[in-house]
N, C-alpha and C positions, 0 to 999 in steps of 0.2 A: 858672783855667778848670775848670768842673765835670768830674768824671770821667765818661767815656763809658759805662762799664759800671756799671749799678745792681746791686741785690741779686739780680736775676734776668735778667742779660744786658743787651742794648741794646734799649730800647723807645722808641716814639714814634708820632706820627701817620704812618701809611704814606703815602709819597710827599710828606710834608711834612717832619717832623723825620727820619724814617727813610726815606731815599731809596734807590733801587736802587744808586746810585753808592756810598753809604755801606755798604750790605750787601755789595756786591762787594769793597770795600776791606777790610772787617773779615774777610771769608772768606779773601781772599788773604793778608792779614797773618797770620792764624791758621795757615794752611798753611806760610808761611815760618818762623814761630816754631817750629812743631813740627818742621819739617825741620832747623832749626838745632840743636835739642835732641837729635835722633836722626838721624844721617846714614847709618844702616845700611840704610835702605830708604826708598822714597818714601811719603809719608803717604797714608793711606786715610781718607776721611771719610764718615760716614753723614749723609744730609740728609733730614729729614722736615718736615712742616708741618701746621697745622690747616686747616680748609676755608675760612677767610675769603678773600674775593676777592683781596686784595692779596698773599696768600701765593703765588699763581701767579707774579706779577711778581718778588717777592723771592726765591723759590726759583730762578728763572732766573738772577738776579744772583749769588746765593750759589754756585750750581753753577759759573757762569762764573768767579767769583773763585777758587774752589778749584782748578779745572782750569788756570787761567792761571798759578797758582803751582806747578804740577806735582803736585798731589794727585789721586789717583783718587777718584771719587765713587760711592758706593752710594746711589742715590736710592730711598727707601722710600715716598714719597707721603704721603697723609694718614694720620697716625698720632698716637695720644696721646703727649704728652711722655715719659712713663715708658717707652713702647715704644721710642722712639729711644734713650733711655739704655740700655735692655736690649740693643738691637741693636748698639750700639757694642761692648759686651763680647762678645756672641754671634758677631759677625762679625769679631772681632779687629781692629777699626778703631782708629785713633789719635785720632780726633776725631769728635764728633757735633754736628750743627747742627739745632736745632729752631726753625722759624719760626712763632712764635705770640705772642700777647699775653695768653694764659691767659684770665682772667675779664673782661678789659677789653672795652669796646664794639668793634664791628666795625671802625670806621675806624682803630683802633690796630693795630700789629703789633710784633713783636720778633724779635730774633735771639739765641737762647740756645745757649751752647756747652758741650759735655761733653768731658772728657778721656778718655784711654784707660781702659777699664773701666767707662765710663758715669758717672764722678764729675764733680762740678762742677769747673770750672777754678780753680786757686788764684789768689788776687788778683795775685800776682807775674806769672803768665803773662798774665792779662788786661791788666796794665799794659804788658807787652812788646808785646802785640798792638796796643794803643792807640798806643804809641810808634812802632810800625812802619807806621802808616797812611799817613804821608806820606814815608817813607824811600825813598831811591833803591834800586831792586832790578833785578837782571838776570832777565828772564823767560825761561823755557825755551822752546825751539822744537822742531819736529820731534817725535821720539818722547818728548821730555821733557814735553810737554803732558799733563795728566791726562786720563784716560778716564772716561766716565760709563756706569754700568750700573744698570738698574732691578732691584731685588730683588723678584721676583714673589711669594715666599712670606713676606714680612716679617710680615704680619698673622698667618699661621699659626704662625710661630715664637713670636711674642709670646703668643698665646692658649694655646699648649701650655705655655709657661713659667708662665702664670697658673694654669692647671689643676693643674699639678704642685705649686704652692704653696698649693693649697686643701685644708685638712686634712679636710673632711667634705663629702660630697655634699649638694646642695641640694634633693633630691627632696622634694616635698610643699609647697614654698614657692611662693607666688605673689607676684611682685615687680613694681612699677612702676619703670622707670628713665627718668629725664629726662636726655637726652644733650646738652642745651643747643645742639642743632643744631651740634655741634662735632666734635672729633676722635674721640670715642668712639661716634659714631652707628652705626657698623658693629660695632666691636669689643665694646662693652659688652653689647648684647643677645645677640650670638653666644656670648660666653664664659659668660654667666650661664645660657643655655639648655644649653650643653654641660656645665655643672656640675650640671644637673638641675632648675633652677628653671623654673616657668612665667613667662614674661616678657611684660609689657605695656610696649612702648617708646613714649615720647612725645618730641616735639622731636628726632626722629632723621632729619630730612630736610634736611640742610644745603644751602643754595643759594648760599653765599658771602657772603650779606648778613645772614642771620638768626641768626648765631652769638651766643649769650648774650642774645638779644633777648627780654627779659621771661620768661626761662626758665633752667633750670639751677640750680646751687647758690647763686646770688645772688638768685634769685626762686623761692621754694619754694611759692608759692600753688597752682600748677597740679599739681605732683606730690602735694601734700596732697589736692587735690580728686580726682585720679585714683585714689589709693589707696582713698579712701572709695567712689568710684563702682564700682570693680571688686572691692571686698571683698578687697583684697590684704593680705598679711601685713605688708608694709612697702614703703617706697619708698626709692630712692636717687637722688641728684641729683649730676651732675658739672658741672664748669665747662668752658670751651671747649677746653682742652687735656687735660682729664681727669686732672690730677694731684691733684685734690681730690674728696672725697666727703662729702656730708652725707646724713642719712637722716630719714625720718619713720616713726612707728609706725602700727599699723593704724587708730588713731583720727585720724591726720593730725597728731600732735604731733611737733615737730621734735626730732631727736636730733643734737646738734651734735658737733663734733670732740672736745671734751672728754669727752662721754659715750661716744662711740665708743672713745676711748682707754681710758676706765675699763673698759668691757666687755672689750676685747681684753687689757688688762693683767691683769685677773683670770683670764681664760681661759688666758693664757700662763703666769701664775704657777702655776696649777693643774696645768699640763702640764709644769712645770719648765723652761719656755723663756724666762722673763723674767730675763735675765742680771743678776746682782747684785741681784735684786729691785727693779729701778729703772726708772722711766719718765722720759723727757725731755720737757719741755714749756716753753713760753715764759712770760714774765712776764704775758702777757695771758690765760693760762688761768684759768678761774674758780676761786675759792677752794673751791668745792664739790668740785672734782676733788682738791685737796690734802687736804681733810677725808676724802673717801671712801678715798683711797689710804692715808692714815695709819691709818684704821680697820682696813684689811686688811694692814697691815705692809709696804706698798710705799713706797719712797722716791721722791721726785720731784726730779730735777735740773732747775734752771730756767735758761733762756737768754734772751738778748735776742730781740726779735721778728724773725722771718724764718727761713725753712727752712734757709738757709745755716748759721745758728748752731745749729739743732737737729742738722743733719747733722754739724757739727764735734764737738759734744758726744757724739753717738752713736759716732762713729769713735774719738774720743780715749778714751772710757771703755769701749768694747767693749759698749755697751748694745744691747738687742734691739728696743726700741720707743720711738718719739718722735713728736711732731707738734704741730700747732697747732689752736686752737679753730675755725679756718676749714675744717677737714676735710682738711688736708694732713698725712698720716700716713705714717711711714717704717718699713719693716721691713728693717733692714740685712742680715739673713741672706739675703734674696732680692731686694732692690731697692736701688739706689743713690740713689734720689730718691723723693719722694712719689708714690704711685701710687693714684689714686682707684679703679681697677678692682680692684686687689689688696685695698684696704681694704674695699670692698663685699663681695668674696668672703669675706674673713675674718670680716666682721660677720655675713653671712648664714649662713656655716658654723657660727658660734657659736649662732645661733638654731636652726638645724637640729639641731645636736649636743645641745643642752640640752633641746630641745622646749619652751622657754619663749618667750613672745612678746617682741618687742623692747622693749615698754614695761616689762615686768618686769625685763629685763636692765638697761635704762637707769636704773631706779629706784635702782640702787646709788649713784647720785650725785644729789644735790639741787643744782641750779643756783641760786646766790645771785643776786638781782637785781644787775645790773651796769650802771652809768650812766657814759657817756663824754661829756665836754664838751670841745670844741676851743676853745682860747683863742688868738686872734691877738695876738702880742706884738711889740714892737720889738726885743727883745734876749733870746734864749733863755738866754744865759749869765748875764745878770743875774737871771733867775728862778731858775736853778740855785743861785746863790750867795746868795739872799735869806734873811735870818734870819726875816723876816715870813712868808714862805711855809713855811719849815721849822717855825716855831712853829704855824702854822695846821694843817699836816699832823699834827703831834704831837697837837694838841688833838682833831682828828677821830678819830685812831687810839685815843686814850684813851676817847673817848665810845663807840666801837664795842666796846671791851673784848675784843678777840680774836675777835669774831663777824663781823668784816668786814675790809676791806682798802682801802688807798689807794695809788694809783700815779700819779706824775706823770712823763710821758715827752715829751721834746722830739721834734718831727718831724725826720726826717732830711733832708727836702727843702724845708720851708717854715718860716716864722717862726711856728710854732704850738707850743703846749704842750698836750698831751692830759692831761686830768684824769679819772682813772677811780676810781670808788668802788664797792665791793661792800658790801652790808649785808643783813641778814635780811629787810628790808622795802624795797620799791621807793621809798616816800616818803622813808625815811631816807637811802637812797643818793642820791636826787635832790637833797634839801636839802643834804647834805654836799658833793656835787659842785659845786653852784651856789655854795655859800659859798666853797669853795676857788678856784673859777674867778674869783670876784670879787676875791680877794686877789691871784691871779696877774696879773690885768689891771691892777692898780694899781702893779705893781712896775716895769715897763719902759716 
């Protein structure tokens, strides 16, 4: 049977795959597992959500599940995912629950759990929670039932934390922020204004249905247009739960997560803050990032795809900056997970501090054309062990001569092999990717 927890909690179609009964059971099991690990006090859990309609239903189920297992609940309402992670630590809670499906369409939802300190739960604890879903348990009664409290100053606590982590005021900057009609619709415009920027907010009126709907970091067309219309210095775009940030410059050109990391890595290196002179990125980061960092004497530690693996490498190596091309960027000194608002503040701070437009800062890295072809196969293992595929990859790499890159990666959830090729020219990358895809398709 497939594992219930994916790389980012439990996700599915709300009221379909992800029912309130399942959400209640996961929350209750999490509370019991935590109580079993530390019997010195009754668990305290922070619960937040994004504004999608099903979040109201699932929040009620999660709160009921936690309280029924004897955990006290601190309900913080609609908040960005990184706010919930921060509040777990700030409120000295044992558990955090964020109800969100991030950048997924509105009908989906998810239950994401944080351990004490706001860190991701270890796989072993997730496995214990899953194993406990159907286990017999004695429910507390009377005074043993958990209590529920609304934290009225949750947003203020989070924004103050963000402002304290912003190294330079944003006075003089005009910024467009696309809030994706999501969890950052109040927090992002508020904190950017408090940091000194003139803010034009778009898609900041969530109604429970419009989250991520043709807006936010997965649909950049409207933030591009708004930047040009308002003569803004830059634009930033978040996803539904605001753990990501992408940007556009004054001309409406996209500045992706790789370019954001390049800008921030150089600034941190200049300030002596880039621990071990190292940036952490995934295998999907553009070769242009590697070339730019190499030119400036910065090492890149590469991980598998997924913020979980970036976080593990950051913590293991004691590094100060890491992230993904998608705009999921982590600053371990001040955050335990990717924080789109913190990323935007740091990026805008760098623009304000240097007095250089975003386009100039982003020019430190040249993005090589990157072509991705998904190939449906019968047997991913057969592709991995194929000498024909190996020979074809080596041939393409030889043709690229160090000026490009090939990556074949099996999907974790489907019988797909993803063929990615980077090359100096789009046509070269496209032709090579299609050639390799043809070889892959004949193997299994």
